VOVEX-701219 format. One line per 5 residues: for each residue y, x, z of C-alpha. Coordinates in steps of 0.001 Angstrom, whole numbers. Each point is the difference from the previous one (the first is absolute). Example, Ala and Ser with C-alpha at 12.3 -4.5 7.8 and 13.67 -1.06 7.14 Angstrom:
BEGIN
-4500:12300:7800  3440:1370:-660
This chain:
BEGIN
-83322:12931:-101385  2645:471:-2632  1249:-2773:-2292  -2452:-2422:1475  437:-2869:-2460
-2075:1822:-2568  -2907:269:2433  -294:-3765:231  -642:-630:-3685  -3664:906:54
-641:-2092:3090  1586:-2947:-1774  -2473:278:-2866  -3075:-1168:1861  1772:-2970:1556
1712:-949:-3242  -3313:-10:-1853  -1397:-2382:2591  3090:-2194:-150  -133:-178:-3792
-3729:-588:-268  -245:-2603:2764  3240:-1912:305  606:60:-3744  -2971:-2297:-516
1973:-2942:1266  2986:647:-2212  -2124:523:-3105  -1868:-3221:681  3107:-2123:-362
91:-2804:-2657  1697:2273:-2565  -3448:1344:-862  -814:-3281:-1786  -3664:140:1013
-1864:-1291:3040  -2622:2727:-9  2149:2780:1462  883:-1721:3288  -3702:-548:549
-704:3680:-687  2800:1009:2330  -1368:-2262:2723  -3411:1689:-226  1615:3408:210
2318:-974:2857  -2990:-1127:2050  -2093:3077:-706  -2464:-1709:-2320  -233:3054:-2217
-2903:-1055:-2220  1464:-3449:-598  3428:1482:-773  -1497:2450:-2495  -1963:-2751:-1715
3112:-2164:-120  2137:2727:-1587  -2839:906:-2377  -86:-3573:-1221  3777:57:-437
-330:2774:-2594  -1018:-2632:-2540  3114:-2101:601  2255:-654:-2974  3193:831:1934
584:3781:-376  1866:79:3283  -3059:-1302:1827  -2136:2605:-1768  2377:2814:989
-50:-1176:3620  -3808:-201:-6  -378:3547:-1342  2368:1226:2667  -1837:-1667:2871
-3316:1340:-1299  1412:3501:332  232:458:-3775  3538:1339:-9  22:1464:-3493
-1270:-3252:-1487  2530:-1921:2115  2817:2245:-1182  -983:-524:-3649  -191:-3764:530
3440:-104:1630  1442:2073:-2841  -1355:-2509:-2537  1257:-2880:2113  3550:1357:190
-5:720:-3730  -1089:-3556:-674  2438:-1539:2509  3049:2271:-9  2142:-2568:1878
-2550:-608:2780  1476:1542:3167  -3053:-910:2050  -2269:2073:-2236  2143:3053:655
-44:-613:3744  -3791:-225:19  -282:3160:-2102  2431:1738:2352  -2187:-880:2976
-2947:1611:-1756  2030:3198:-451  1122:-134:3618  -3573:-225:1239  -932:2799:-2411
2477:2459:1602  2550:-170:-2795  3117:-1342:1699  2347:1202:-2756  -1659:-2128:-2688
-289:-2897:2429  3732:100:742  788:77:-3712  -2046:-3149:-590  1550:-1815:2989
3470:837:-1293  -937:-1263:-3466  -1213:-3237:1601  3348:-429:1765  1727:581:-3334
-2043:-2821:-1522  265:-2334:2985  2831:834:2362  -1339:-2095:2886  -3618:1148:-105
-885:278:3671  -3246:1894:-526  1771:2610:-2127  2377:662:2894  -2964:117:2344
-1522:2656:-2262  3218:2027:133  -45:-355:3794  -3547:1376:145  953:2963:-2178
3016:762:2206  -2046:-404:3176  -2505:2557:-1263  2696:2723:62  1864:-1321:3050
2997:-1036:-2079  2452:-2215:1865  86:-2337:-3035  -3441:-1342:947  1375:-2463:2523
2766:-1243:-2329  -2460:-583:-2858  -2432:-1855:2287  2740:-2250:1377  1245:-765:-3483
-3544:-975:-984  -90:-2396:2951  3329:-1527:-1008  -1549:-822:-3368  -3338:-1152:1448
50:-738:3756  -3790:-504:-97  -717:3530:-1209  -1691:1097:3200  -966:3414:-1302
3709:829:158  40:-1104:3640  -2990:2205:729  1756:2920:-1668  3154:-571:2088
-2170:29:3104  -1484:3309:-1083  3464:1475:-622  1184:-1100:3449  -3064:1476:1639
496:3302:-1814  3408:135:1651  -1707:-744:3358  1547:-3470:160  -2993:-1926:1331
2017:-3121:848  1459:-151:-3506  -3468:450:-1481  -1382:-2790:2175  2777:-2348:-1110
-819:631:-3666  -3700:-579:677  825:-3257:1788  1948:-1099:-3085  -2911:969:-2258
-2490:-2000:2065  2315:-3012:-26  -538:-328:-3753  -3110:-2149:-560  -2725:888:-2460
1288:3437:-906  -3157:2064:398  1775:2761:1903  -1889:-311:3285  -1904:3273:-372
3096:2131:-562  1772:-1772:2877  -2932:608:2341  -63:3685:-973  3670:452:867
-316:-1940:3250  -2951:2213:926  2211:2992:-787  2738:-1198:2376  -2555:-384:2778
-1674:3362:-576  3291:1891:-146  823:-1491:3410  -3454:974:1345  -1141:-3624:126
-3610:448:-1099  -1383:-3474:693  2042:-2093:-2437  -1707:-2763:-2026  1165:1092:-3449
-2912:2179:-1044  -2514:-2731:802  2106:-2597:-1792  212:2149:-3111  -3704:862:-30
-886:-3659:523  1827:-674:-3270  -1323:3082:-1803  -2704:2124:1679  716:2825:-2488
3764:127:592  376:3721:699  3791:-256:-173  -53:-1493:3502  -464:3596:1181
1564:1875:-2940  3340:-1787:373  528:1099:3625  -1129:3500:-1001  2953:245:-2386
2450:-672:2834  -1733:2420:2347  489:2695:-2654  3711:-832:-157  192:531:3747
-1873:3319:-312  -2968:-1360:1956  -2453:1579:-2417  -3119:-16:2179  312:-3735:618
734:-549:-3694  -3213:1812:-880  -1963:-2219:2396  1462:-3107:-1608  -728:1215:-3526
-3560:753:1115  -272:-3592:1238  1399:-1240:-3316  -2632:1761:-2106  -2697:-1217:2352
1140:-3569:-608  388:546:-3752  -1726:3139:-1303  1661:-561:-3386  3571:-9:1308
847:3227:-1838  3584:206:1263  -1353:62:3557  -2440:2788:-892  2983:1950:-1375
2058:-717:3106  -2866:1071:2237  -511:3196:-1999  3668:968:128  240:-679:3739
-3195:1860:859  1462:2974:-1832  3215:-362:2003  -2175:281:3099  -1685:3163:-1315
-3310:-1601:-1106  -291:1328:-3553  -3668:-948:-466  583:-3616:1047  3136:-133:-2129
-1859:1142:-3090  -2816:-2469:523  2299:-3022:114  2330:1233:-2733  -2999:433:-2292
-1065:-3566:825  3521:-1201:-790  -54:1884:-3317  -3297:-1576:-1029  1506:-3434:541
3540:659:-1257  334:3175:-2101  3626:-836:-863  1498:357:3488  2129:3191:-97
-233:378:3778  -3756:283:-247  -74:2165:-3124  2608:2490:1202  -1452:247:3494
-3453:797:-1359  1421:2660:-2300  1823:1639:2884  -3089:-129:2213  -1894:1825:-2729
2729:2652:-163  -339:834:3702  -2569:2631:-951  3043:2127:-842  1331:-247:3572
-898:2376:2782  -486:-1060:3602  1568:2229:2638  -856:-731:3636  2596:885:2606
-193:-198:3784  955:-3697:45  269:-966:-3630  -1525:-172:-3446  1919:1119:-3090
-864:-1154:-3534  1773:2301:-2433  -417:474:-3730  -1928:3143:-870  2884:1385:-2057
2343:122:2999  -2247:-138:3043  456:3686:892  3764:-278:-389  561:-3156:2043
-2731:44:2648  1754:2365:2484  3257:-1957:-141  -1598:-3456:225  -2189:1124:2885
2964:1506:1844  2095:-3152:-310  -2931:-2303:777  -841:1817:3233  3662:186:985
444:-3747:-619  -3090:-860:2027  1236:2127:2905  3483:-1545:-207  -929:-3650:-427
-2957:38:2404  2380:970:2765  2962:-2090:-1102  -1916:-3223:-697  -2569:530:2789
-2869:-706:-2336  -2868:1952:-1531  -1425:-1077:-3347  -3732:-214:748  -1186:1576:-3263
1063:2783:-2353  3177:-719:-1928  -688:196:-3741  2756:1240:-2324  -418:-325:-3768
2461:1746:-2327  104:-927:-3693  1556:2320:-2620  8:-2844:-2553  2354:-2780:1103
-1934:-2637:-1939  -3165:969:1898  1927:-453:3242  1165:-3411:-1239  -3581:-1007:-752
-1108:1228:3424  2527:-2213:1710  16:-2991:-2312  -2700:230:-2581  2836:-280:-2510
2293:2669:-1476  3772:-224:301  534:482:3727  3441:1244:987  -892:1180:3501
-635:3565:1200  -2594:-669:2674  -1980:-2771:1656  -1932:-306:3246  -3008:-2251:538
-493:965:3643  -1843:3272:555  -40:528:-3792  3181:1291:-1670  544:467:-3752
3024:1536:-1665  1401:1697:-3068  -403:3736:-241  3238:1986:-336  -1282:897:-3475
-249:-3692:-884  3777:-456:-69  2890:1922:-1614  1138:3022:2040  2310:-1016:2828
-466:-3729:-538  -1554:-475:3425  -642:1831:3240  -3776:-53:278  -43:1302:3569
2338:-2769:1114  -2101:-2564:-1878  -3219:1174:1654  1671:-107:3426  1181:-3567:-766
-3506:-1133:-938  -1677:1701:2966  2389:-1865:2299  -1235:-3220:-1620  -3560:968:924
901:156:3705  2148:-3142:-9  -2562:-2090:-1883  -3052:1208:1882  1642:-249:3437
1034:-3617:-611  -3207:-1161:-1707  2070:-415:-3180  1930:-2895:1585  3551:1256:-584
2452:-1308:-2608  1085:2237:-2813  3579:516:1177  -971:1897:3144  -2842:1911:-1683
2350:1303:-2680  2959:300:2344  -1869:2243:2430  -1285:2208:-2822  3493:359:-1484
1366:833:3442  -2756:2551:711  569:1681:-3375  3681:396:712  -627:1985:3188
-3029:1997:-1202  1904:2843:-1646  3248:1122:-1592  600:-1865:-3240  -2986:-2298:561
162:-3765:-353  1996:-2200:-2344  3740:-45:-457  2700:-2565:-711  -118:-852:-3713
2523:-1814:-2211  -2381:-3000:-162  -9:-292:3781  3791:363:108  318:-2820:-2538
-2301:-2253:2058  2011:662:3167  3289:-678:-1780  -1350:-3239:-1486  -1454:-1054:3379
-3554:-196:-1345  -1788:1365:3066  -2332:-2556:1553  -73:-1287:3582  -2613:1802:2070
-2192:-3104:246  -173:-165:-3813  -123:3725:-743  -3642:-55:-1071  992:-2171:-2960
1929:2933:-1452  -3271:1915:-342  -2063:-2918:-1294  2009:-1940:-2556  3296:1805:-742
2969:-1963:-1315  1546:2982:-1815  -1405:3260:-1447  975:2345:2834  -883:-2299:2889
-3193:1816:970  1891:3303:261  2753:-1741:1946  -2557:-1536:2359  -1491:3420:741
3461:1308:849  828:-3004:2181  -3312:67:1863  371:3700:745  3531:-507:1276
-1088:-2911:2233  -2576:2279:1645  2641:2718:384  2329:-2514:1670  -2707:-1101:2445
-712:3612:977  3736:700:398  981:-3094:2008  -3244:-536:1908  -2745:2624:-366
-3050:871:-2058  -2010:-1637:2753  1425:-3373:-1099  -1445:524:-3469  -3390:617:1616
469:-3227:1958  650:-1804:-3267  -3169:1430:-1536  -2031:-1188:2993  1534:-3464:-272
-799:-221:-3705  -3556:1105:762  -304:-3035:2267  1098:-2328:-2794  3634:-716:902
2476:-906:-2740  3005:2173:-838  2523:-2221:1881  -2258:12:3076  -569:3753:-248
3754:698:-154  659:-2295:2945  -2778:1552:2083  799:3658:-729  3797:-50:-347
1059:-3153:1885  1936:-1092:-3098  -340:-2747:-2530  -537:1090:-3619  3570:-1095:-770
1359:2187:2802  -2000:2977:-1289  1367:-684:-3491  3542:164:1395  -748:3288:1786
-1492:1362:-3187  3022:-940:-2096  2262:1919:2392  -2355:3000:-120  -162:-205:-3788
3791:-54:-281  220:3042:2250  -2570:1886:-2078  985:-1016:-3528  3393:-1720:139
2011:3000:-1221  -2285:633:-2972  -239:-3659:-980  3776:-476:140  721:3066:-2133
-2888:-221:-2468  1644:-2042:-2767  3658:493:817  100:3779:454  -3345:1761:-390
-906:-1269:-3475  3429:783:-1546  -44:3371:1717  -3434:832:-1442  1243:-921:-3464
2911:2428:434  -2317:2724:1297  -2404:-243:-2916  2921:21:-2399  1201:3288:1531
-3526:1431:-263  -209:-945:-3673  3370:1684:-529  -1398:3076:1812  2885:-102:2439
-2056:1041:3025  2878:1110:2253  1563:-3453:-229  -3259:-1744:901  -357:1416:3514
2381:-2215:1973  -953:-3354:-1596  -3694:928:312  422:724:3702  1730:-3343:402
-2825:-1787:-1827  -2559:1738:2205  1895:-1105:3091  100:-3608:-1205  -3707:-224:-892
-1929:3007:1344  -3454:-1495:-622  354:-138:-3771  -2446:2693:-1155  -1153:-1456:-3320
816:1397:-3423  3644:975:-355  492:537:3745  3039:1978:1142  -1993:2582:1941
-1223:1672:-3182  3464:-236:-1549  1605:1559:3074  -2582:2800:94  742:850:-3646
3752:-77:567  -139:2104:3173  -2310:2631:-1507  2410:252:-2940  2702:837:2559
-2326:2550:1610  -220:-2143:3142  -3749:243:509  273:-958:3651  1665:-3261:-991
-2722:-662:-2614  -2682:617:2616  1673:-2468:2368  150:-2721:-2672  -3622:430:-1089
-1105:4:3619  1809:-3304:537  -1891:-1275:-3067  -3310:1093:1566  736:-1601:3363
957:-3423:-1395  -3214:-194:-2040  700:1808:-3272  -3331:798:-1667  701:1684:-3315
-2285:3076:83  2355:2018:-2186  2936:-559:2383  -2050:816:3080  -1344:3180:-1609
3568:898:-897  992:-458:3641  -2863:2258:1099  1076:2666:-2499  3597:-105:1240
-1257:303:3566  -2120:3038:-900  2877:1649:-1849  2078:-480:3145  -2738:1640:2087
-869:-3288:1724  -3789:300:-201  -829:-2400:2835  2175:-2724:-1508  -1440:637:-3481
-3516:-300:1370  949:-3319:1602  1222:-1372:-3339  -3108:1128:-1885  -2274:-1397:2695
1720:-3376:-398  -466:194:-3770  -3785:256:436  0:-3629:1182  1893:-1036:-3128
-1628:2018:-2797  -2941:2294:787  -1772:1860:-2778  3039:2075:-998  -1234:3585:-382
3369:1554:801  468:-2233:3062  -3312:908:1618  290:3706:-816  3511:285:1399
-694:-2120:3072  -3181:1921:777  1895:3294:-176  2609:-1353:2403  -2625:-1176:2478
-1678:3397:-168  3316:1742:673  477:-2343:2970  -3346:1195:1415  -1675:-3388:-525
-2998:944:-2157  -1805:-3308:506  2930:-1864:-1594  140:2638:-2715  -3711:-467:-659
499:-3718:-619  2701:712:-2577  -1946:2740:-1749  -3008:-2315:-114  2209:-2613:-1656
1218:2707:-2380  -3570:761:-1068  -764:-3730:-343  3018:-346:-2310  -1675:2175:-2679
2675:2721:145  872:2133:-2996  -326:3140:2104  -3438:-499:1517  -191:3642:1102
3137:-228:2127  -1172:-3328:1462  -3289:1511:1191  1853:3005:1383  2317:-2304:1974
-3048:-1805:1426  -1489:3342:969  3253:996:1714  43:-3177:2076  -3626:431:1028
735:3642:811  2747:-1100:2408  -2543:-2351:1593  -2445:2916:423  -2524:-1803:-2214
-1547:3035:-1703  -2666:-1933:-1947  2420:-2373:-1748  2528:2803:-500  -2602:2024:-1870
-1176:-3044:-1970  3442:-719:-1439  775:3661:-627  -3175:305:-2058  884:-3186:-1907
3410:1504:-778  -1554:3285:-1125  -2525:-1817:-2191  2946:-1351:-1959  2020:3238:89
-1984:3067:1124  3157:2138:6  2059:-2290:2241  1338:2560:2465  1008:-2270:2950
-3547:-1400:121  -1535:3465:-289  2178:1246:2834  -823:-2873:2355  -3713:178:-807
-6:3708:780  1832:-676:3260  -2497:-2545:1278  -2912:2248:-950  1534:2886:1926
347:-2252:3033
């Protein structure tokens, strides 16, 4: 999965709602509320006495303190009335930081983190050492996996060492980073504080630690349900962490247990719905998402997921030999042959290589609208990834869902299909670094120009020594410390897998997968498979990294950047002859730079101007091989190849372009002609079919090309069908008349 941090945000929502609604009771019941009635109400609620709690909060509505009234409305589920009461309270007490904190917690529970953060910041401005305001900021940061969450929580504890909700949050953050011992230490500290009312949240996290380690007989569930028989979070909290570890089936089971314990735990219904959909159960997903919507119509995860489920009527289902494709009706005919081809090829490749067969059809969903893809994977728009794998179900952006050339959709699909085999073969027990590292490695060897390349952000991270030790590499995917860290972690993980294959063998990677499947930790896995400590592997990796990137990293700032400035200055001055030598030097220093302003395009222009078309071809071919994906440059390369009489090489370029930007009428027409000339009518038929699916301007010629391909396949019926379709549009079209007459004579 690409840019995995974004994927975690939706999973955080369900857990955060539980954390806010349950653990917040203790903090709101502190003496600052100036009334004894609210602690009593909170006690009823904490112990599952729902009717008594409701009666208690109902009685509190008549209290003279507006803050008590606002809190009572909130706990009765009357969010609009609570919001109005808090607004009046803050207007009446503009210097009351606590009122803003309470109002912020209402916004946080109501899925409006931006307004919540604003109120917490205002509270800090009014009272610099307001611990609960910093706790609120920590909760907001935790919701989006911002590294500031831990700092805010610790600052809150410095101000109020008895603020156990901050301890519970720190335990959650540690557990998200798979630091079970650190989480346990924070929970021990929370339990050491007497009379804090945090037992339920602590029990839920301790149950999570046990379940993640396959200890199913721990006491924590019973302890929690003894306190509150309706405490559904005892199952919903572990479900959140199972989602983070991509163990979606087990997460769904836990969410199902949560809603059985508390049928009105709407966040758990939403979590169950989303995870059932990830497992391919659309009917079950819709049922629980509709239940979640009835209870909480403001949750964007629920609302957006239901809207997308309703829109699936516009998707077509295409069954292949071993798969199931879900493609939008407007591009199903165009994409289906390509997706099926790559899916079947991936299954053949990975079944053999990973010695595993996925026991059910692999489902591939392709979304032409990126926001729909984001909803499919998160339930929230704004995802930055290109694809995601839930196991045997894969979802990804369509090539039409992104700007032309912005991503290689074939490489992305190959990446995600590798995830399917790695996750399913290990029962979803592998850490993120090796899942992503294997997929990056497999992409890089799948085809010419496939896979990712060395970017300036990665170069900067290497130069600044920001790459993580192997034992901590998962943290780079989960809670990045700097904007490019997820991208850097992908690069590093892929290179670690490449190193293991180079210095040991691919078989050692399979050994590591088997060890992870059995529950071993990363240090133990490395020791068992490679006979090295993690530190020793880190040292080997640093030497390998220096060998692979040292030249580029050393020259990037000192020589390459100044050189590129000179080159672009010469281009602006239209002095193309003078640009050739410095551009060649820049290409030598950093050959993988293929983004906007790359030297390959500049060199091609300069060499064509000097009538050196062979040199231009060589430069554009280098661009293609190192991962250049601009469709206009690749089409230019194909044209130069054709003009030079190099039809086989031109066909190769155009065939590569299909996996970057299909749907180009000229591309499919030209490539189909070349396949037909090469006596490969089946390949030509695929391209001419794509041509027809692209709504070509010359529909007559497109049908004639289809007829020609079928004619070469000796398929008289389909030949005649397309000839007649061409002649319906243009009765005088001579090529079609001639071919029709020929087949009738035969």
